[in-house]
Each structure stands twice: as structure tokens, then as C-alpha cells.
N, CA, C, O and the ligand as a Tripos MOL2 file, in Angstrom:
@<TRIPOS>MOLECULE
protein
  241   239    61     0     0
PROTEIN
NO_CHARGES

@<TRIPOS>ATOM
      1 N           2.9900   22.8400   16.1850 N.3       1 MET1
      2 CA          4.4160   22.5820   15.9760 C.3       1 MET1
      3 C           4.6210   21.1400   15.5390 C.2       1 MET1
      4 O           3.9500   20.2350   16.0370 O.2       1 MET1
      5 N           5.5160   20.9310   14.6390 N.am      2 SER2
      6 CA          5.7910   19.5940   14.1510 C.3       2 SER2
      7 C           7.1990   19.1750   14.5330 C.2       2 SER2
      8 O           8.0270   19.9930   14.9320 O.2       2 SER2
      9 N           7.4460   17.9000   14.4020 N.am      3 LYS3
     10 CA          8.7460   17.3660   14.8060 C.3       3 LYS3
     11 C           9.2530   16.4090   13.7400 C.2       3 LYS3
     12 O           8.4960   15.6060   13.1940 O.2       3 LYS3
     13 N          10.5300   16.5060   13.4560 N.am      4 ILE4
     14 CA         11.1690   15.5130   12.5930 C.3       4 ILE4
     15 C          12.4700   15.1000   13.2470 C.2       4 ILE4
     16 O          12.9460   15.7330   14.1900 O.2       4 ILE4
     17 N          13.0310   14.0310   12.7290 N.am      5 LYS5
     18 CA         14.3730   13.6520   13.1450 C.3       5 LYS5
     19 C          15.3190   13.9150   11.9880 C.2       5 LYS5
     20 O          15.0300   13.6070   10.8310 O.2       5 LYS5
     21 N          16.4460   14.4900   12.3350 N.am      6 CYS6
     22 CA         17.4770   14.7140   11.3350 C.3       6 CYS6
     23 C          17.7830   13.3910   10.6440 C.2       6 CYS6
     24 O          17.9940   12.3730   11.3030 O.2       6 CYS6
     25 N          17.8040   13.4090    9.3530 N.am      7 ARG7
     26 CA         18.0020   12.1570    8.6070 C.3       7 ARG7
     27 C          19.4330   11.6550    8.7070 C.2       7 ARG7
     28 O          19.7250   10.5090    8.3650 O.2       7 ARG7
     29 N          20.3120   12.5120    9.1740 N.am      8 SER8
     30 CA         21.7070   12.1010    9.2700 C.3       8 SER8
     31 C          22.0470   11.6090   10.6670 C.2       8 SER8
     32 O          22.5350   10.4890   10.8180 O.2       8 SER8
     33 N          21.8030   12.4160   11.6920 N.am      9 CYS9
     34 CA         22.2290   12.0680   13.0490 C.3       9 CYS9
     35 C          21.0740   11.6730   13.9550 C.2       9 CYS9
     36 O          21.3070   11.1660   15.0530 O.2       9 CYS9
     37 N          19.8360   11.8920   13.5280 N.am     10 GLY10
     38 CA         18.6830   11.4780   14.3210 C.3      10 GLY10
     39 C          18.2520   12.4840   15.3680 C.2      10 GLY10
     40 O          17.3260   12.2110   16.1320 O.2      10 GLY10
     41 N          18.8900   13.6270   15.4260 N.am     11 LYS11
     42 CA         18.5120   14.6590   16.3740 C.3      11 LYS11
     43 C          17.0950   15.1540   16.0720 C.2      11 LYS11
     44 O          16.7220   15.3330   14.9130 O.2      11 LYS11
     45 N          16.3160   15.3700   17.1310 N.am     12 GLU12
     46 CA         14.9510   15.8230   16.9350 C.3      12 GLU12
     47 C          14.9160   17.3170   16.6540 C.2      12 GLU12
     48 O          15.5910   18.1110   17.3090 O.2      12 GLU12
     49 N          14.1120   17.6760   15.6630 N.am     13 LEU13
     50 CA         13.9690   19.0800   15.2950 C.3      13 LEU13
     51 C          12.5050   19.4670   15.4130 C.2      13 LEU13
     52 O          11.6220   18.7350   14.9660 O.2      13 LEU13
     53 N          12.2550   20.6060   16.0080 N.am     14 PHE14
     54 CA         10.8920   21.1150   16.1260 C.3      14 PHE14
     55 C          10.7390   22.3450   15.2420 C.2      14 PHE14
     56 O          11.6410   23.1760   15.1380 O.2      14 PHE14
     57 N           9.5920   22.4390   14.6170 N.am     15 TYR15
     58 CA          9.4090   23.5870   13.7340 C.3      15 TYR15
     59 C           7.9290   23.8950   13.5600 C.2      15 TYR15
     60 O           7.0830   23.0060   13.6660 O.2      15 TYR15
     61 N           7.6320   25.1220   13.3000 N.am     16 ASN16
     62 CA          6.2660   25.5230   12.9560 C.3      16 ASN16
     63 C           6.0580   25.4590   11.4580 C.2      16 ASN16
     64 O           4.9880   25.0950   10.9700 O.2      16 ASN16
     65 N           7.1040   25.8210   10.7470 N.am     17 SER17
     66 CA          7.0630   25.7740    9.2940 C.3      17 SER17
     67 C           8.3820   25.2090    8.7950 C.2      17 SER17
     68 O           9.4360   25.4670    9.3780 O.2      17 SER17
     69 N           8.3240   24.4450    7.7270 N.am     18 ILE18
     70 CA          9.5500   23.8570    7.1900 C.3      18 ILE18
     71 C          10.5680   24.9440    6.8670 C.2      18 ILE18
     72 O          11.7750   24.7080    6.9030 O.2      18 ILE18
     73 N          10.0730   26.1290    6.5530 N.am     19 THR19
     74 CA         10.9890   27.2220    6.2300 C.3      19 THR19
     75 C          11.7970   27.6690    7.4420 C.2      19 THR19
     76 O          12.7670   28.4160    7.3120 O.2      19 THR19
     77 N          11.3840   27.1970    8.6410 N.am     20 ASP20
     78 CA         12.1790   27.5010    9.8350 C.3      20 ASP20
     79 C          13.5170   26.7740    9.8140 C.2      20 ASP20
     80 O          14.4660   27.1650   10.4940 O.2      20 ASP20
     81 N          13.5740   25.7080    9.0200 N.am     21 ILE21
     82 CA         14.7850   24.8850    8.9890 C.3      21 ILE21
     83 C          15.3840   24.9380    7.5940 C.2      21 ILE21
     84 O          14.9890   24.1670    6.7190 O.2      21 ILE21
     85 N          16.3320   25.8380    7.3780 N.am     22 PRO22
     86 CA         16.9260   25.9800    6.0420 C.3      22 PRO22
     87 C          17.5570   24.6820    5.5490 C.2      22 PRO22
     88 O          17.6530   24.4400    4.3450 O.2      22 PRO22
     89 N          17.9810   23.8580    6.4910 N.am     23 THR23
     90 CA         18.6680   22.6230    6.1110 C.3      23 THR23
     91 C          17.7350   21.4160    6.1460 C.2      23 THR23
     92 O          18.2010   20.2800    6.0640 O.2      23 THR23
     93 N          16.4330   21.6400    6.2640 N.am     24 PHE24
     94 CA         15.4520   20.5520    6.2920 C.3      24 PHE24
     95 C          15.7450   19.5230    5.1990 C.2      24 PHE24
     96 O          16.0560   19.9290    4.0790 O.2      24 PHE24
     97 N          15.6630   18.2210    5.4590 N.am     25 PRO25
     98 CA         15.2990   17.6070    6.7400 C.3      25 PRO25
     99 C          16.4950   17.2760    7.6270 C.2      25 PRO25
    100 O          16.4970   16.2470    8.3030 O.2      25 PRO25
    101 N          17.4830   18.1160    7.6320 N.am     26 PHE26
    102 CA         18.6500   17.8830    8.4760 C.3      26 PHE26
    103 C          18.7710   18.9910    9.5060 C.2      26 PHE26
    104 O          18.2420   20.0870    9.3200 O.2      26 PHE26
    105 N          19.4840   18.6910   10.6140 N.am     27 CYS27
    106 CA         19.5850   19.6740   11.6950 C.3      27 CYS27
    107 C          20.6190   20.7330   11.3600 C.2      27 CYS27
    108 O          20.5920   21.8260   11.9260 O.2      27 CYS27
    109 N          21.5140   20.4310   10.4650 N.am     28 SER28
    110 CA         22.5850   21.3730   10.1780 C.3      28 SER28
    111 C          23.1320   21.1360    8.7800 C.2      28 SER28
    112 O          22.9020   20.0990    8.1560 O.2      28 SER28
    113 N          23.8560   22.1280    8.3210 N.am     29 LYS29
    114 CA         24.4630   22.0070    7.0080 C.3      29 LYS29
    115 C          25.4310   20.8220    6.9760 C.2      29 LYS29
    116 O          25.5550   20.1250    5.9690 O.2      29 LYS29
    117 N          26.1150   20.6130    8.1060 N.am     30 ARG30
    118 CA         27.0880   19.5270    8.1560 C.3      30 ARG30
    119 C          26.4030   18.1750    7.9590 C.2      30 ARG30
    120 O          26.9020   17.3180    7.2290 O.2      30 ARG30
    121 N          25.2600   17.9930    8.6160 N.am     31 CYS31
    122 CA         24.5400   16.7320    8.4720 C.3      31 CYS31
    123 C          24.0610   16.5610    7.0380 C.2      31 CYS31
    124 O          24.0710   15.4570    6.4940 O.2      31 CYS31
    125 N          23.6520   17.6430    6.4480 N.am     32 LYS32
    126 CA         23.1860   17.5820    5.0690 C.3      32 LYS32
    127 C          24.3080   17.1000    4.1550 C.2      32 LYS32
    128 O          24.1080   16.2340    3.3030 O.2      32 LYS32
    129 N          25.4810   17.6720    4.3480 N.am     33 LEU33
    130 CA         26.6160   17.2820    3.5200 C.3      33 LEU33
    131 C          27.0190   15.8400    3.8010 C.2      33 LEU33
    132 O          27.3660   15.0870    2.8900 O.2      33 LEU33
    133 N          26.9670   15.4680    5.0800 N.am     34 THR34
    134 CA         27.3190   14.1030    5.4510 C.3      34 THR34
    135 C          26.3760   13.1150    4.7750 C.2      34 THR34
    136 O          26.8020   12.0850    4.2520 O.2      34 THR34
    137 N          25.0890   13.4490    4.7960 N.am     35 ASP35
    138 CA         24.1050   12.5560    4.2010 C.3      35 ASP35
    139 C          24.2910   12.4670    2.6940 C.2      35 ASP35
    140 O          24.1910   11.3870    2.1110 O.2      35 ASP35
    141 N          24.5580   13.5830    2.0800 N.am     36 LEU36
    142 CA         24.7900   13.5620    0.6390 C.3      36 LEU36
    143 C          25.9890   12.6920    0.3160 C.2      36 LEU36
    144 O          25.9870   11.9620   -0.6750 O.2      36 LEU36
    145 N          27.0130   12.7710    1.1540 N.am     37 GLY37
    146 CA         28.2040   11.9630    0.9450 C.3      37 GLY37
    147 C          27.8850   10.4820    1.0150 C.2      37 GLY37
    148 O          28.3170    9.7080    0.1600 O.2      37 GLY37
    149 N          27.1260   10.0820    2.0320 N.am     38 SER38
    150 CA         26.7960    8.6690    2.1780 C.3      38 SER38
    151 C          25.8900    8.2170    1.0440 C.2      38 SER38
    152 O          25.9340    7.0710    0.5970 O.2      38 SER38
    153 N          25.0760    9.1460    0.6010 N.am     39 TRP39
    154 CA         24.1920    8.8490   -0.5180 C.3      39 TRP39
    155 C          24.9910    8.3980   -1.7260 C.2      39 TRP39
    156 O          24.6740    7.3850   -2.3480 O.2      39 TRP39
    157 N          26.0070    9.1380   -2.0470 N.am     40 PHE40
    158 CA         26.8210    8.7910   -3.2110 C.3      40 PHE40
    159 C          27.5960    7.5060   -2.9620 C.2      40 PHE40
    160 O          27.7800    6.6980   -3.8730 O.2      40 PHE40
    161 N          28.0460    7.3190   -1.7320 N.am     41 ASN41
    162 CA         28.7930    6.1050   -1.4170 C.3      41 ASN41
    163 C          27.9330    4.8660   -1.5810 C.2      41 ASN41
    164 O          28.4350    3.7920   -1.9100 O.2      41 ASN41
    165 N          26.6450    5.0160   -1.3530 N.am     42 GLU42
    166 CA         25.7430    3.8740   -1.4820 C.3      42 GLU42
    167 C          25.1420    3.7980   -2.8830 C.2      42 GLU42
    168 O          24.1190    3.1500   -3.1080 O.2      42 GLU42
    169 N          25.7900    4.4620   -3.7940 N.am     43 GLU43
    170 CA         25.3470    4.4480   -5.1850 C.3      43 GLU43
    171 C          23.9020    4.8950   -5.3150 C.2      43 GLU43
    172 O          23.1160    4.3080   -6.0590 O.2      43 GLU43
    173 N          23.5700    5.9340   -4.5830 N.am     44 ARG44
    174 CA         22.2570    6.5500   -4.6690 C.3      44 ARG44
    175 C          21.1280    5.5590   -4.4570 C.2      44 ARG44
    176 O          20.1640    5.5140   -5.2210 O.2      44 ARG44
    177 N          21.2660    4.7710   -3.4110 N.am     45 CYS45
    178 CA         20.1990    3.8510   -3.0290 C.3      45 CYS45
    179 C          18.9910    4.6670   -2.5740 C.2      45 CYS45
    180 O          19.0590    5.3770   -1.5700 O.2      45 CYS45
    181 N          17.9090    4.5680   -3.2970 N.am     46 ILE46
    182 CA         16.7440    5.3910   -3.0070 C.3      46 ILE46
    183 C          15.8320    4.6890   -2.0040 C.2      46 ILE46
    184 O          15.4270    3.5440   -2.2020 O.2      46 ILE46
    185 N          15.5240    5.3950   -0.9370 N.am     47 GLU47
    186 CA         14.6050    4.8390    0.0400 C.3      47 GLU47
    187 C          13.1790    4.9020   -0.5000 C.2      47 GLU47
    188 O          12.9440    5.3900   -1.6050 O.2      47 GLU47
    189 N          12.2540    4.4130    0.2740 N.am     48 GLY48
    190 CA         10.8540    4.4190   -0.1510 C.3      48 GLY48
    191 C          10.3290    5.8320   -0.2480 C.2      48 GLY48
    192 O          11.0830    6.7960   -0.1120 O.2      48 GLY48
    193 N           9.0530    5.9540   -0.4810 N.am     49 PRO49
    194 CA          8.4290    7.2840   -0.5590 C.3      49 PRO49
    195 C           8.5590    8.0290    0.7580 C.2      49 PRO49
    196 O           8.7920    7.4200    1.8020 O.2      49 PRO49
    197 N           8.4090    9.3370    0.7090 N.am     50 ALA50
    198 CA          8.5300   10.1590    1.9130 C.3      50 ALA50
    199 C           7.5820    9.6560    2.9880 C.2      50 ALA50
    200 O           6.4320    9.3210    2.7050 O.2      50 ALA50
    201 N           8.0650    9.6040    4.2110 N.am     51 THR51
    202 CA          7.2650    9.0810    5.3050 C.3      51 THR51
    203 C           6.4990   10.2090    5.9790 C.2      51 THR51
    204 O           7.0030   10.8630    6.8920 O.2      51 THR51
    205 N           5.3060   10.4200    5.5270 N.am     52 ASN52
    206 CA          4.4760   11.4780    6.1020 C.3      52 ASN52
    207 C           4.1650   11.2050    7.5620 C.2      52 ASN52
    208 O           3.9560   12.1350    8.3420 O.2      52 ASN52
    209 N           4.1340    9.9230    7.9370 N.am     53 ASP53
    210 CA          3.8450    9.5950    9.3230 C.3      53 ASP53
    211 C           4.8870   10.1940   10.2480 C.2      53 ASP53
    212 O           4.5510   10.7050   11.3170 O.2      53 ASP53
    213 N           6.1440   10.1360    9.8470 N.am     54 GLN54
    214 CA          7.1970   10.6970   10.6820 C.3      54 GLN54
    215 C           7.0390   12.2100   10.7770 C.2      54 GLN54
    216 O           7.2070   12.7890   11.8500 O.2      54 GLN54
    217 N           6.7220   12.8360    9.6820 N.am     55 LEU55
    218 CA          6.6210   14.2820    9.6880 C.3      55 LEU55
    219 C           5.5020   14.7680   10.6100 C.2      55 LEU55
    220 O           5.5850   15.8480   11.1950 O.2      55 LEU55
    221 N           4.4670   13.9590   10.7240 N.am     56 GLU56
    222 CA          3.3120   14.4030   11.4800 C.3      56 GLU56
    223 C           3.2120   13.7340   12.8480 C.2      56 GLU56
    224 O           2.1950   13.8580   13.5300 O.2      56 GLU56
    225 N           4.2580   13.0310   13.2440 N.am     57 ASP57
    226 CA          4.2410   12.3660   14.5380 C.3      57 ASP57
    227 C           4.3900   13.4000   15.6340 C.2      57 ASP57
    228 O           5.4930   13.8670   15.9180 O.2      57 ASP57
    229 N           3.2960   13.7490   16.2360 N.am     58 ASN58
    230 CA          3.2870   14.8450   17.2060 C.3      58 ASN58
    231 C           2.4600   14.4710   18.4320 C.2      58 ASN58
    232 O           1.7690   15.3020   19.0200 O.2      58 ASN58
    233 N           2.5530   13.1920   18.8000 N.am     59 ASN59
    234 CA          1.6640   12.7020   19.8480 C.3      59 ASN59
    235 C           2.2090   12.8810   21.2540 C.2      59 ASN59
    236 O           1.4750   12.6820   22.2220 O.2      59 ASN59
    237 N           3.4340   13.2400   21.3870 N.am     60 GLU60
    238 CA          4.0260   13.3080   22.7160 C.3      60 GLU60
    239 C           3.5580   14.5340   23.4850 C.2      60 GLU60
    240 O           3.9670   14.7400   24.6270 O.2      60 GLU60
    241 ZN         21.8630   16.1130   12.3150 Zn       61 ZN61
@<TRIPOS>BOND
     1     1     2 1
     2     2     3 1
     3     3     4 2
     4     3     5 am
     5     5     6 1
     6     6     7 1
     7     7     8 2
     8     7     9 am
     9     9    10 1
    10    10    11 1
    11    11    12 2
    12    11    13 am
    13    13    14 1
    14    14    15 1
    15    15    16 2
    16    15    17 am
    17    17    18 1
    18    18    19 1
    19    19    20 2
    20    19    21 am
    21    21    22 1
    22    22    23 1
    23    23    24 2
    24    23    25 am
    25    25    26 1
    26    26    27 1
    27    27    28 2
    28    27    29 am
    29    29    30 1
    30    30    31 1
    31    31    32 2
    32    31    33 am
    33    33    34 1
    34    34    35 1
    35    35    36 2
    36    35    37 am
    37    37    38 1
    38    38    39 1
    39    39    40 2
    40    39    41 am
    41    41    42 1
    42    42    43 1
    43    43    44 2
    44    43    45 am
    45    45    46 1
    46    46    47 1
    47    47    48 2
    48    47    49 am
    49    49    50 1
    50    50    51 1
    51    51    52 2
    52    51    53 am
    53    53    54 1
    54    54    55 1
    55    55    56 2
    56    55    57 am
    57    57    58 1
    58    58    59 1
    59    59    60 2
    60    59    61 am
    61    61    62 1
    62    62    63 1
    63    63    64 2
    64    63    65 am
    65    65    66 1
    66    66    67 1
    67    67    68 2
    68    67    69 am
    69    69    70 1
    70    70    71 1
    71    71    72 2
    72    71    73 am
    73    73    74 1
    74    74    75 1
    75    75    76 2
    76    75    77 am
    77    77    78 1
    78    78    79 1
    79    79    80 2
    80    79    81 am
    81    81    82 1
    82    82    83 1
    83    83    84 2
    84    83    85 am
    85    85    86 1
    86    86    87 1
    87    87    88 2
    88    87    89 am
    89    89    90 1
    90    90    91 1
    91    91    92 2
    92    91    93 am
    93    93    94 1
    94    94    95 1
    95    95    96 2
    96    95    97 am
    97    97    98 1
    98    98    99 1
    99    99   100 2
   100    99   101 am
   101   101   102 1
   102   102   103 1
   103   103   104 2
   104   103   105 am
   105   105   106 1
   106   106   107 1
   107   107   108 2
   108   107   109 am
   109   109   110 1
   110   110   111 1
   111   111   112 2
   112   111   113 am
   113   113   114 1
   114   114   115 1
   115   115   116 2
   116   115   117 am
   117   117   118 1
   118   118   119 1
   119   119   120 2
   120   119   121 am
   121   121   122 1
   122   122   123 1
   123   123   124 2
   124   123   125 am
   125   125   126 1
   126   126   127 1
   127   127   128 2
   128   127   129 am
   129   129   130 1
   130   130   131 1
   131   131   132 2
   132   131   133 am
   133   133   134 1
   134   134   135 1
   135   135   136 2
   136   135   137 am
   137   137   138 1
   138   138   139 1
   139   139   140 2
   140   139   141 am
   141   141   142 1
   142   142   143 1
   143   143   144 2
   144   143   145 am
   145   145   146 1
   146   146   147 1
   147   147   148 2
   148   147   149 am
   149   149   150 1
   150   150   151 1
   151   151   152 2
   152   151   153 am
   153   153   154 1
   154   154   155 1
   155   155   156 2
   156   155   157 am
   157   157   158 1
   158   158   159 1
   159   159   160 2
   160   159   161 am
   161   161   162 1
   162   162   163 1
   163   163   164 2
   164   163   165 am
   165   165   166 1
   166   166   167 1
   167   167   168 2
   168   167   169 am
   169   169   170 1
   170   170   171 1
   171   171   172 2
   172   171   173 am
   173   173   174 1
   174   174   175 1
   175   175   176 2
   176   175   177 am
   177   177   178 1
   178   178   179 1
   179   179   180 2
   180   179   181 am
   181   181   182 1
   182   182   183 1
   183   183   184 2
   184   183   185 am
   185   185   186 1
   186   186   187 1
   187   187   188 2
   188   187   189 am
   189   189   190 1
   190   190   191 1
   191   191   192 2
   192   191   193 am
   193   193   194 1
   194   194   195 1
   195   195   196 2
   196   195   197 am
   197   197   198 1
   198   198   199 1
   199   199   200 2
   200   199   201 am
   201   201   202 1
   202   202   203 1
   203   203   204 2
   204   203   205 am
   205   205   206 1
   206   206   207 1
   207   207   208 2
   208   207   209 am
   209   209   210 1
   210   210   211 1
   211   211   212 2
   212   211   213 am
   213   213   214 1
   214   214   215 1
   215   215   216 2
   216   215   217 am
   217   217   218 1
   218   218   219 1
   219   219   220 2
   220   219   221 am
   221   221   222 1
   222   222   223 1
   223   223   224 2
   224   223   225 am
   225   225   226 1
   226   226   227 1
   227   227   228 2
   228   227   229 am
   229   229   230 1
   230   230   231 1
   231   231   232 2
   232   231   233 am
   233   233   234 1
   234   234   235 1
   235   235   236 2
   236   235   237 am
   237   237   238 1
   238   238   239 1
   239   239   240 2
@<TRIPOS>SUBSTRUCTURE
     1 MET1         2 RESIDUE 1 A MET
     2 SER2         6 RESIDUE 1 A SER
     3 LYS3        10 RESIDUE 1 A LYS
     4 ILE4        14 RESIDUE 1 A ILE
     5 LYS5        18 RESIDUE 1 A LYS
     6 CYS6        22 RESIDUE 1 A CYS
     7 ARG7        26 RESIDUE 1 A ARG
     8 SER8        30 RESIDUE 1 A SER
     9 CYS9        34 RESIDUE 1 A CYS
    10 GLY10       38 RESIDUE 1 A GLY
    11 LYS11       42 RESIDUE 1 A LYS
    12 GLU12       46 RESIDUE 1 A GLU
    13 LEU13       50 RESIDUE 1 A LEU
    14 PHE14       54 RESIDUE 1 A PHE
    15 TYR15       58 RESIDUE 1 A TYR
    16 ASN16       62 RESIDUE 1 A ASN
    17 SER17       66 RESIDUE 1 A SER
    18 ILE18       70 RESIDUE 1 A ILE
    19 THR19       74 RESIDUE 1 A THR
    20 ASP20       78 RESIDUE 1 A ASP
    21 ILE21       82 RESIDUE 1 A ILE
    22 PRO22       86 RESIDUE 1 A PRO
    23 THR23       90 RESIDUE 1 A THR
    24 PHE24       94 RESIDUE 1 A PHE
    25 PRO25       98 RESIDUE 1 A PRO
    26 PHE26      102 RESIDUE 1 A PHE
    27 CYS27      106 RESIDUE 1 A CYS
    28 SER28      110 RESIDUE 1 A SER
    29 LYS29      114 RESIDUE 1 A LYS
    30 ARG30      118 RESIDUE 1 A ARG
    31 CYS31      122 RESIDUE 1 A CYS
    32 LYS32      126 RESIDUE 1 A LYS
    33 LEU33      130 RESIDUE 1 A LEU
    34 THR34      134 RESIDUE 1 A THR
    35 ASP35      138 RESIDUE 1 A ASP
    36 LEU36      142 RESIDUE 1 A LEU
    37 GLY37      146 RESIDUE 1 A GLY
    38 SER38      150 RESIDUE 1 A SER
    39 TRP39      154 RESIDUE 1 A TRP
    40 PHE40      158 RESIDUE 1 A PHE
    41 ASN41      162 RESIDUE 1 A ASN
    42 GLU42      166 RESIDUE 1 A GLU
    43 GLU43      170 RESIDUE 1 A GLU
    44 ARG44      174 RESIDUE 1 A ARG
    45 CYS45      178 RESIDUE 1 A CYS
    46 ILE46      182 RESIDUE 1 A ILE
    47 GLU47      186 RESIDUE 1 A GLU
    48 GLY48      190 RESIDUE 1 A GLY
    49 PRO49      194 RESIDUE 1 A PRO
    50 ALA50      198 RESIDUE 1 A ALA
    51 THR51      202 RESIDUE 1 A THR
    52 ASN52      206 RESIDUE 1 A ASN
    53 ASP53      210 RESIDUE 1 A ASP
    54 GLN54      214 RESIDUE 1 A GLN
    55 LEU55      218 RESIDUE 1 A LEU
    56 GLU56      222 RESIDUE 1 A GLU
    57 ASP57      226 RESIDUE 1 A ASP
    58 ASN58      230 RESIDUE 1 A ASN
    59 ASN59      234 RESIDUE 1 A ASN
    60 GLU60      238 RESIDUE 1 A GLU
    61 ZN61       241 GROUP 0 **** ****
């Protein structure tokens, strides 16, 4: 099982497969929309490359 944090609200999500989370990498459709909104407000400021370390952080 893997764990990510919702990119919008930071809620932890557990999943066996990314397909378990239709709204990946967000916990909900609402967070997805919220994040998209902030994205546009920040003039599409692009973060660095995808953080594989976060996706695979499963040490707990
Ligand atoms: Zn969320």
C-alpha cells in the first residue's frame, strides 16, 4: 500500500493502485477543483518535477 498527501488540503490518502483514487493526487473532486483554481490564480506557476519520494514514502 502506498500513501500520498492530497496536494490541496494535505489529507493523507492510502491506496494500492492509483486507479483506486479517481481524483489522484487529490482526496476529492472539490480539492482538485480548488487546486486548479489556485493554479490559474498563480499564473500557472509550475512546481519542480514530480516528487517520487513522496509517492513512495511508506516507512511508517
Ligand atoms: Zn484534499
